[in-house]
C-alpha positions as CSV (number, residue, x, y, z in Angstrom):
1,M,137.4,63.7,102.0
2,I,137.2,61.5,99.1
3,R,133.8,60.2,100.3
4,A,132.6,63.5,100.5
5,K,133.7,64.8,97.6
6,N,131.6,61.7,95.8
7,H,128.6,62.6,98.0
8,Q,128.7,66.2,96.4
9,I,129.4,64.5,92.6
10,I,126.2,62.5,93.0
11,L,124.2,65.1,94.6
12,A,125.0,67.8,91.9
13,K,124.7,65.4,89.0
14,C,121.0,64.5,90.2
15,F,119.6,67.9,90.7
16,M,121.1,69.2,87.3
17,F,119.2,66.3,85.4
18,L,116.2,67.5,88.0
19,I,116.3,71.2,86.7
20,T,116.6,70.0,83.0
21,L,113.7,68.0,82.9
22,V,111.9,69.5,85.9
23,F,111.0,66.2,87.2
24,I,113.1,64.4,88.8
25,T,112.9,60.7,87.3
26,A,115.0,57.9,87.6
27,G,114.8,57.5,91.3
28,C,113.9,61.2,92.2
29,V,111.2,62.9,93.6
30,P,108.6,64.6,91.4
31,L,107.5,68.2,91.5
32,T,104.3,69.6,91.9
33,E,103.3,72.6,90.1
34,T,104.5,75.7,91.1
35,P,101.3,78.1,92.3
36,S,100.7,81.6,90.2
37,L,98.7,84.5,91.2
38,T,97.4,83.5,87.4
39,N,95.7,80.5,88.7
40,N,92.2,82.9,89.2
41,I,93.5,84.1,92.3
42,R,92.5,87.7,93.0
43,F,93.9,90.3,95.2
44,E,91.3,93.1,95.5
45,P,92.4,96.3,97.1
46,T,90.0,97.8,99.6
47,N,89.7,100.5,102.5
48,F,89.8,99.6,106.4
49,S,86.2,101.0,106.8
50,N,85.2,97.9,104.9
51,I,87.2,95.6,107.1
52,P,84.1,94.0,109.4
53,Y,84.5,95.4,113.2
54,W,87.9,96.4,112.6
55,D,87.7,99.2,114.7
56,D,86.8,96.7,117.6
57,D,90.2,94.6,117.6
58,D,93.4,94.5,120.0
59,H,95.7,96.0,117.7
60,E,98.6,96.3,120.5
61,I,98.7,92.4,120.3
62,A,98.8,92.2,116.8
63,L,101.6,94.5,116.6
64,E,103.3,93.1,119.2
65,A,103.1,89.3,117.3
66,F,104.2,91.0,114.1
67,N,106.9,92.6,115.5
68,R,108.3,89.1,116.4
69,S,108.3,88.3,112.6
70,C,109.6,91.6,111.5
71,K,112.7,90.3,113.7
72,A,113.2,87.7,111.7
73,I,112.2,89.4,108.3
74,L,114.8,92.0,109.3
75,N,117.8,89.4,110.6
76,N,117.4,87.4,107.1
77,P,117.5,90.4,104.2
78,Y,117.9,87.5,101.8
79,D,114.8,85.8,102.1
80,T,113.6,85.0,98.3
81,N,110.2,84.7,99.6
82,I,110.1,88.5,100.5
83,T,112.9,89.7,97.6
84,T,110.9,88.3,94.5
85,Q,108.6,90.6,92.7
86,N,104.7,88.9,93.5
87,P,102.5,91.1,94.8
88,H,102.3,89.6,98.3
89,K,106.0,88.7,98.7
90,N,108.0,92.0,98.2
91,K,111.1,94.0,99.4
92,N,108.5,96.7,101.0
93,W,108.0,94.5,103.9
94,F,111.6,95.4,105.1
95,A,110.9,99.3,105.1
96,V,107.7,98.6,107.0
97,C,109.4,96.5,109.4
98,E,111.8,98.7,110.5
99,I,109.2,101.1,111.2
100,A,107.5,98.7,113.3
101,S,110.6,98.1,115.5
102,T,110.0,101.6,116.9
103,L,106.7,100.9,117.8
104,E,107.1,98.2,120.3
105,R,105.4,99.4,123.4
106,A,102.8,101.3,121.2
107,N,99.3,101.6,123.0
108,N,95.9,100.0,121.1
109,N,95.5,103.1,119.4
110,A,98.7,103.8,117.9
111,A,99.0,100.0,116.8
112,K,95.9,100.6,114.8
113,K,97.2,103.7,113.3
114,F,100.6,102.0,111.9
115,F,98.2,99.2,110.2
116,E,96.5,101.6,108.7
117,K,99.4,104.2,107.7
118,F,101.6,101.5,105.9
119,F,99.5,98.8,104.8
120,V,96.6,98.0,102.0
121,P,93.8,95.6,103.0
122,Y,93.2,93.2,100.4
123,S,90.2,90.9,99.6
124,V,91.9,87.3,98.5
125,G,89.4,85.1,96.5
126,Q,90.0,82.3,93.7
127,G,87.2,83.1,90.8
128,S,84.1,83.7,92.8
129,I,85.2,82.1,96.0
130,K,86.4,84.3,99.2
131,E,85.5,81.7,101.8
132,G,87.9,78.6,102.8
133,L,88.7,75.9,105.8
134,F,90.1,77.2,109.0
135,T,91.2,74.8,111.7
136,G,92.9,75.4,114.9
137,Y,96.2,73.9,116.5
138,Y,97.7,73.8,119.7
139,E,100.7,72.8,121.7
140,P,100.2,69.5,123.7
141,V,101.8,68.8,126.8
142,I,102.7,64.9,127.1
143,R,104.2,62.6,129.4
144,G,107.8,61.6,128.3
145,S,111.7,60.6,129.4
146,L,115.1,60.9,128.2
147,S,115.3,57.5,128.1
148,R,113.6,54.2,127.3
149,S,111.7,52.3,129.8
150,E,108.9,49.5,129.7
151,R,106.7,52.8,130.2
152,Y,108.3,55.2,128.0
153,N,108.8,53.1,124.7
154,V,107.4,55.1,121.8
155,P,110.5,57.4,120.0
156,L,110.6,60.6,118.7
157,Y,113.4,61.0,116.5
158,G,115.7,63.8,115.7
159,I,116.5,64.6,112.1
160,P,118.2,61.4,110.5
161,S,122.0,61.7,109.3
162,D,121.1,60.1,106.1
163,M,118.1,62.8,105.5
164,I,119.1,65.0,102.6
165,S,116.8,68.5,101.9
166,I,117.3,70.2,99.0
167,K,116.5,74.0,98.6
168,L,115.9,74.3,94.9
169,N,116.5,77.7,94.5
170,E,119.9,77.4,95.0
171,F,120.4,75.4,91.9
172,S,117.5,77.3,89.6
173,D,115.1,80.5,90.0
174,D,112.4,79.0,88.3
175,F,111.6,76.9,92.1
176,P,111.9,80.0,94.6
177,D,110.1,77.8,97.2
178,K,110.5,74.2,96.7
179,V,112.4,72.2,98.9
180,I,112.9,68.2,98.0
181,T,113.9,65.5,100.6
182,G,115.4,62.4,100.4
183,R,118.3,59.7,100.7
184,L,121.0,58.2,98.5
185,Q,121.2,54.9,97.4
186,G,124.1,54.1,95.4
187,S,124.3,56.8,92.9
188,K,120.4,57.5,92.8
189,F,118.4,60.3,95.1
190,I,115.6,58.8,96.0
191,P,112.3,59.4,98.3
192,Y,113.0,59.1,102.3
193,Y,111.6,56.6,103.9
194,T,107.5,56.5,105.1
195,R,106.2,56.4,108.1
196,S,105.4,52.9,107.6
197,D,109.5,52.2,106.9
198,I,110.1,54.3,110.0
199,E,108.0,52.8,112.7
200,N,109.0,49.0,111.3
201,G,112.3,49.4,111.7
202,K,113.5,49.7,107.8
203,A,114.9,53.5,108.3
204,G,117.5,52.1,110.7
205,L,117.3,55.1,113.4
206,Q,118.0,53.5,116.1
207,G,120.5,56.1,117.9
208,S,118.6,59.3,116.5
209,E,116.2,59.2,119.5
210,I,116.0,62.3,121.5
211,A,112.8,61.3,123.7
212,W,110.4,58.5,124.7
213,L,106.9,58.9,125.3
214,E,104.5,56.4,126.9
215,D,101.6,56.5,124.1
216,Y,101.5,56.0,120.5
217,T,98.6,57.9,119.7
218,D,100.1,61.0,122.0
219,S,103.1,60.6,119.6
220,F,101.0,60.5,116.1
221,F,99.6,63.8,117.3
222,L,102.5,65.4,118.5
223,H,103.3,64.9,114.8
224,I,100.0,66.4,113.7
225,Q,100.5,69.4,115.7
226,G,104.7,70.1,115.4
227,S,105.6,70.9,118.6
228,G,104.4,70.4,122.5
229,Q,106.0,70.3,125.8
230,I,107.2,66.8,127.5
231,L,106.5,66.5,130.8
232,F,109.2,64.6,132.8
233,E,108.3,62.5,136.0
234,D,110.1,65.4,138.4
235,G,107.6,67.6,137.0
236,S,109.9,69.5,134.9
237,R,108.9,70.1,131.3
238,K,110.9,71.0,128.1
239,R,109.7,72.2,124.6
240,I,110.2,70.1,121.5
241,S,109.7,71.4,117.8
242,Y,109.3,70.7,114.4
243,A,112.8,70.1,113.0
244,A,112.0,68.4,109.6
245,S,109.9,66.2,107.7
246,N,110.5,63.0,105.9
247,G,109.3,64.8,102.4
248,H,106.2,62.7,101.9
249,K,102.7,64.3,101.5
250,Y,100.3,64.5,104.1
251,F,97.3,62.3,104.6
252,A,94.2,63.0,106.9
253,I,93.5,59.8,108.6
254,G,89.9,61.3,109.4
255,R,89.4,61.2,105.6
256,K,90.0,57.1,105.8
257,L,87.6,56.7,108.6
258,I,84.9,58.5,107.0
259,Q,85.1,56.7,104.0
260,D,85.4,53.4,105.7
261,G,82.1,54.3,107.8
262,E,83.8,54.1,111.1
263,I,83.3,58.0,112.2
264,P,80.3,60.1,110.3
265,K,81.6,63.1,108.5
266,A,79.9,65.5,110.7
267,E,81.4,64.2,113.8
268,I,84.8,63.9,112.7
269,S,87.1,65.8,115.0
270,M,90.8,65.6,116.7
271,Q,88.9,64.0,119.9
272,R,86.7,61.4,117.7
273,I,89.9,60.1,115.9
274,R,91.4,60.0,119.5
275,E,89.0,57.9,120.8
276,W,88.8,55.8,117.7
277,L,92.4,54.9,118.2
278,K,92.7,54.2,121.6
279,Q,89.5,52.0,121.3
280,N,90.9,49.9,117.9
281,P,94.5,49.2,119.3
282,S,95.1,46.4,116.9
283,R,94.0,48.6,113.9
284,A,95.5,52.0,115.1
285,K,98.8,51.3,113.5
286,S,97.8,50.5,109.9
287,L,95.4,53.1,109.7
288,T,98.3,56.0,111.3
289,E,100.5,54.3,108.5
290,Q,98.0,55.4,105.8
291,N,99.8,58.8,106.5
292,P,103.6,58.7,104.8
293,S,104.5,62.0,106.6
294,Y,106.7,61.9,109.1
295,I,108.3,64.5,111.4
296,F,111.6,64.8,113.3
297,F,111.9,66.8,116.4
298,R,114.4,69.0,118.1
299,W,114.6,70.5,121.4
300,N,114.2,74.4,122.0
301,N,115.4,76.7,124.7
302,N,112.3,78.6,124.8
303,T,110.8,78.6,128.2
304,N,109.0,81.9,128.2
305,T,105.5,80.2,129.1
306,K,104.0,83.7,128.3
307,V,104.5,82.7,124.4
308,G,103.9,80.1,122.5
309,P,106.4,77.7,121.2
310,I,108.6,78.3,117.9
311,G,106.5,78.1,114.5
312,S,108.0,77.6,111.1
313,Q,109.3,81.0,111.1
314,G,111.6,80.6,113.8
315,I,109.9,82.7,116.5
316,P,107.7,82.1,119.4
317,L,103.8,81.9,118.4
318,T,101.1,84.0,120.2
319,S,97.8,82.1,121.4
320,G,95.0,83.2,119.0
321,R,97.0,85.7,117.1
322,S,99.4,83.5,115.1
323,I,98.3,81.5,112.0
324,A,99.6,78.8,109.6
325,I,99.4,79.3,105.9
326,D,100.4,78.3,102.5
327,R,103.6,79.6,102.1
328,R,103.5,79.2,98.4
329,F,101.3,82.3,98.6
330,F,102.3,84.3,101.4
331,T,105.6,85.4,103.2
332,F,105.6,84.6,106.7
333,G,104.7,88.1,109.0
334,T,101.9,89.0,106.9
335,P,98.8,90.7,108.8
336,I,95.6,88.8,108.0
337,W,92.5,89.9,108.8
338,L,90.6,87.1,110.0
339,K,86.7,86.6,109.9
340,T,85.3,82.8,111.2
341,K,84.1,80.9,114.3
342,I,85.9,79.4,117.3
343,P,84.3,76.5,119.2
344,A,84.0,76.6,122.9
345,A,86.2,74.2,124.8
346,Q,83.5,72.2,126.9
347,E,80.3,73.5,125.5
348,N,78.9,72.9,122.3
349,K,78.8,76.7,121.5
350,K,80.8,78.7,118.6
351,Q,81.8,82.4,118.8
352,D,82.5,84.8,115.8
353,I,85.9,85.9,115.8
354,Y,87.2,89.0,114.0
355,R,90.7,89.9,114.7
356,L,94.0,90.6,112.8
357,V,96.5,87.2,112.9
358,I,99.9,87.0,111.6
359,A,101.1,84.4,109.4
360,Q,103.9,82.7,111.3
361,D,103.9,78.9,110.7
362,T,102.8,76.3,108.0
363,G,102.0,72.8,107.7
364,S,102.0,69.6,105.4
365,A,98.0,69.9,105.5
366,I,97.6,73.7,105.0
367,K,97.2,74.1,101.2
368,G,95.3,76.5,99.5
369,I,95.0,80.4,99.0
370,I,92.0,80.9,100.8
371,R,93.1,78.0,104.2
372,G,94.4,78.8,107.7
373,D,95.2,76.9,111.0
374,L,94.9,79.1,113.9
375,F,97.0,78.8,117.0
376,I,95.0,78.4,119.9
377,G,97.5,78.0,122.9
378,T,98.9,75.0,125.4
379,G,97.3,72.4,127.2
380,D,94.0,70.4,127.3
381,E,91.9,73.2,127.0
382,A,93.5,74.8,124.0
383,G,93.5,71.3,122.5
384,E,90.1,70.9,123.0
385,I,89.1,74.0,121.1
386,A,91.6,73.1,118.6
387,G,90.2,69.4,118.2
388,K,86.8,71.0,117.4
389,M,87.9,74.2,115.1
390,K,86.5,73.3,111.5
391,E,84.8,76.4,109.9
392,I,84.2,78.3,107.1
393,G,85.8,81.6,107.0
394,R,87.6,84.6,105.0
395,Y,90.2,86.7,105.5
396,W,91.9,89.8,104.2
397,V,95.5,90.5,104.0
398,F,97.3,93.4,104.5
399,L,100.3,94.2,102.3
400,P,102.6,97.2,103.1
401,K,102.6,100.1,100.4
402,I,105.9,101.9,101.2
403,K,107.5,102.5,97.9
């Protein structure tokens, strides 16, 4: 009990110091600038008649995905991401979700009319820029084991007992969306161990393993995707999901491969990076350690193969309808009309897509007002598509108009 009280006193001193100075100094973690809608970001209202190919979508599937988000929204009425007064994060989400919950079995026409009646579409831009980067991600299926063996010797860790994540909105309203992660070192709160530290044993995580994989490259890409299915030798599967990160900034190793001339920029993709790691085993770890971000996992009981893994909103993702966004700008559950291209799995072709997707996930690599990562699906074919998807596109966000 005395130790717990001392632990709380140390944290309180560190965080009050943080709030006072805005930046954590003397061994604490610096904050990034809080984004603002005044930073040349524009939300311009428009009409559904101006949304390209709006009438041609499968609105029923989009409404099903939206209703999954609504269940999370209605179950968390104190979410500060929704109750703030920013135009894209407001209390009207509760009212529109209550209406949506009565339409769970709506047909396509009824679903379309629901969005038209209760939302206003907004064109999103930053200055004169209205296009951004859209990528894809998927749920891999990876061979693994619950116990270590000569074959399965690459660990996946659960959340470490010494890692502490702090929601700063519990200390000040000035930081509504900020979370910092670190550990205690004596009386100081310092950044948590980096990927290099963890993989070289400095974090002392023995005993925190929840599964073992047979391939380091598979493990690295599971960290990037954030979730997957572990395939056991008896043929059974179990889903594993993102639980937390070590709080360090994500670095794309593909950028390093381009800089070093290892892979031409025009050829960079998940497949090419995977090939390079396989072909250069002696250099692979030194490259992946350039990315200090590290993911910790948890098991989940979502066995429904008709839906995807659990995303950051805490609900199952929908193939082709769930998108990861920068949560600094949008609340989870926001409907987004997406215009971009999607590659074919095997052929060197691309298809234009215009569809309604729902913001249900986020990721450390998803930064910017016009940036998205589309959930493609589960398995190798979805992985082929996701790995090649790196397209320019734009979107319109739908915001509730209920007063």
